[in-house]
C-alpha positions, 0 to 999 in steps of 0.5 A, a space after each residue: 685350109 691347111 693354113 687356117 687349120 694351123 692358125 686355129 690349132 695355134 690359137 687354141 694352144 695359146 688360149 689353153 696356155 694362157 688359161 693355165 697361166 691365169 689359173 696358176 697365178 690365181 691359185 698361187 695363194 691356195 698352193 702356198 696355204 695348202 703346203 703350209 697347212 700340210 707342213 704344220 700338220 705333218 710337223 705336229 708330232 715332230 716327224 714328217 712321215 713319208 705318208 703325209 708328204 705323199 698324201 699332200 702331193 697326191 691331193 695337189 695332183 688331183 685338184 683341178 685348181 692346183 694340178 697346173 703346178 709342177 709337182 716339184 714346185 709343190 714339194 719345194 713349197 712344202 719343204 720350205 715350210 718344213 725347213 722353217 719349222 726345223 730352223 725355229 718352231 715359232 718362225 716356221 709357224 708364223 710363216 705358215 699361218 701367214 700363208 694360210 691367212 691369205 685364203 681366209 676371204 675364200 670360205 670354200 678354199 679355206 674349208 677345203 684346206 682344213 679337209 686336206 689338213 685333216 687328211 694329212 693328219 690321218 695319212 699315217 693312220 693316226 690323227 693324233 691330238 697334236 695334229 688335231 690341235 694344229 688343225 684347230 689352230 688353222 681353223 681359228 686362223 681362217 675363222 672357221 669353227 673346228 666343230 664343222 670338222 668334228 674337232 673339239 678343242 675342249 676334248 684335247 686339253 688333257 693328255 697327249 698322243 703319240 708320246 709327244 707332250 702336248 703344247 704349252 699354253 704360253 706360246 703354242 710351242 710343243 714341249 718337245 721343241 723346247 728340249 
């Protein structure tokens, strides 16, 4: 029976590897959307705080659909989007929204992404208006009503938070990026 036990164990191991591979392939878009959304929110105030990066990594490690990814892949994906924003805000935003749009057809994944982005915004204990504006934009990209997440676009039109000027109405770029 030793041989049959070895065959059974090998078969189970290969089956688990295959399932993990399928899960990883299937959730690649969600990983990209999550890291892109997190980068958008983290960069909303012009500085990516360590707490925001840690919160995103912690979510990925705990999420059943995403924990199949190596944390290094997660960090690399996040940093790719952050570098896009650092290079050129409009290009970075376009790349991030393109990744986010890929999960639009899955309303559960889309709503989970918005919840994660809200959590990232609050990771430094200050979910400021700039971060809320970004999450509202993500909601719109996904076809979700921001009010589902207690986000009211009308209440954010005046003033700014955190010393960063609010977004300009012409192209959505924060004023601090124009300097």
